[in-house]
N, C-alpha and C positions, 0 to 999 in steps of 0.2 A: 504493499499499499504506499502511495506517495505521502510524504510528510515534508514539513519544512526543516527538519533536522537533516540537512542534506549530507548524504554520504557521497564519497567520490564515485562518479559514474552514475549517479542518480539524476533524473531530469530536474533542473533547478530554475529554468527560465524558458520562455518561448515568446516569440513575436511573429507578426505577420507583416510581410513587406507588401507594399501597395503602390499603384500608380497615382492614387487619389486619396491622400490622407483623410480629408474630411468625409468622403463618402464611405470609407471603410470604418472610420470612427463612428458615424451614424448607424452603419449596419451592426456592428457589434455592441454598441451601447444599447441599441433598440432590441437586439436579440436577447442579451444576457442581463441587462439592467446595470451594465457597468457604468462607472464615472470615468472621465477622461482627464488626465492631467498632462499638460505639455511640459517638456523639459526646456523649451525655449530655443531661441535661435542658435545658440552655442552648440545644441545637439540636434539641429535640423528640424526642430519641432516634434522630435520623437515623443510618442504618447505612452504614459503609464495608464493602464486600465485598472481600475480598482473597484472593490466591493467593501464598504464599510471602512475605507481608508487603507485597505490591504491590497497590495498589487497582485493581479491575477494574470496579466499578460502585457505585451507591448504591442504598439502599431508603429512600423518604421516606414519612412518614405524612401529608404536606400535600396530602391530596386535595382539590381545589377543591369548593365547595358545588355539589351536583348533578353533579359530575364523575365520570369513570370511571377505574378503574385503567388506567395506561398507561405505557409507556417513553417517556422524553423525551431527546432527543439535544441535547447542547450543542456549539456550535461555538466554536472558540477566537477570542478578539478582544483586541487591546490596549486597547480602549476601548468598553465596553458602551453608554455614553450615546450615542456617535456612531452605533453601530449602530441604536439605538432610532429615532433621527431618520431613518436611511436606510430603515428598515423602513416607517415611516409615510409618507414621501415616494414610496416605490415601490408602495404600495397594500396593505401589509399591516397587521395590527392588533397593538397592544400589549396583551398579556394580563397581564403583570406588570411593572411599571415597574423600571428598574435599581435594584438595592439591594445593600448590602454584606452578605456572610456573614461574621460576625466571625471574624477570623483565618484565613479561607480564600480569599475572593475576592469578586468582583462578578458579579451575574447578572441576567438579564432574560429574559422569556418572551414569545413572539410567535406569531401565526398567519400563514401566507402567504395570498395571495389565494384559494387553493383551500380554506383551512381547516385545513391541516396545521400542527400545533403544533411548535415548535422553541425552543431556547434558546441563549443565549450565555454563555460563561464568560471573564471577565476575571480572570486567575490573581493570587492573592496568596500565602498560605501554602500552598495547594494548587495546584500548576501545572496538574494534570490528571490523567487516569488514569495509573497507574504501570506498566500492563502492557496491551498490545494485540497483536492478530494471533496470539499463541500460544495454546495449548490452554486453554479456559475463559475466554477474554477476547473483547472486541469486535474484530471483523476487517473489518467492512463495514457500511454503512447504505444503505438504499434509500428513495426518496420514492415513495410510491404515490399517484397522482392520476388523475383521469378522462382528462386530455389531457397525456401525457408532455412535450409541448412548450410547454404553456401558461404555465409559470411561470419559464421560463428567464431572461427579462429581469428578473424580480423578484430572483432570487438573484444574477445577475450585478451588478445594482445594489447589493445589500446586501453581498455578500462578494467580488465580483469574480471569481467562479468562471470557469474555462474548462469548457465543456460540449461534448464531442465524441461524435458517433454513431459507435458501433462495430457491425461486423457480429456477429450472434449468432443462430444457429439460423434463418436465412433472414429475420430481422428486424434491426432496428438497436436498439442499447441505448445510451442516452445516459449517458456517464460523466463524473463531475465530478472536477476537479482544482483545488486552491487556486492562486490566482494566482501565488504565489511558488514553486509546485512544478514539477518537471520531469515527464517522461512516466511515471516510476515512482512518482509521488506521488498517483495517483488514490485517492479515499477513499470514493466513493459512486455510486449509479446512480439512474436515474429509470424507473419501471415504471408500466404502465397499471393503474389500480385495478380490481379485480374488482367486478363488479355488486353493489350493495347495501352497499358499504363506504364508509367516510369517508376523505377523504385523510389520510395519516399518514406519519411517518418510522418505518421498521422497523429495529431493530438485528439484526445477524448476529453469533452467537457461534461461534467455532471449537471443534470437539469432535473426539475421536479417532474416534468411530463414530457417525455421524448417526443410523442405525437404532436403535442401543441407547440413545442418549440420547432419541430420540423416545418409545420405549417407556417409559423411566424417567419421563419427564415426565407421561405418562398415569398411571403407577402412583402418582405423587406428587399427583395431583389435577388436573393440567393437561388440556388438550385439544389435538388435532391438527386442523388446518384442511384436511388432505388427506394422502394417502400421501407418503412421502419420494420425491423424484425426482432424477435425475442430469443434469447438463448438461455436455456434452463440454468439456474444457479448464478447467472451473470447479470442479465437485465435486458432491457429493451433499448434498442440503439438505431440510430439513423445516420447515414453518411451524406454529407452535404458539401457545398462549395459557396463561398461568398460571391458578391457580384463580380469580382474580378478573377474568380477561378480558384481561390486558395482553398484546399480541401481540409476539412475537419470533421469530427463526429461528435454527436451528442448522445448521451446514455442516461437512462434512469436505472440505477443500479438495483439489483434484487436486495431485499432487506437482509 
């Protein structure tokens, strides 16, 4: 389970890049009831999205040239530069070299061998998200890739993750736990990529009513990638994209 006691290798931040900062802010604040706080011109008007004063996500105008709007998951690390070396040695690619975000922390962006982008966050003034698992916040992430077993060695080398195959619906579901976590500290899973999609990390946000949130996403200009579905013992979930195509999921978890 995600918590804000961030272990190395656990998701600790996420943001969505967008070509239209105001439109994306309106979509997500309308969808999840978030408040938006700008960091000002010094940070290109980057937005902290908050619930009750606790940060749940960021919205970034830093869309790479020729890039697409997308959610980016950051994993906690005490040393971003060391991770950069491990990524390259393990066969990944450096997309953005480690750099300081003034007053906030240090970050770097990578692609795994399958092409899925991810980032690391070395905390400074901002330790990480201030709220996870609760309504309106990040509760899980999944890696979608063509071969669910193909990048295990890469992520083990980079983060030291434990990856265990658990039974689910007649199949197995690889579940990721940080090296320093116990059996209750699982934070992510690995899923076979649907045909025609690129490998990516997908964030899940907890919501009180999956169907109502999915319908609201459409009214606000987003799209659904299929009808909401239920998984026994997990919950009811829907896969969506914002008006600019950034993919995410919402889930109403089982009690």
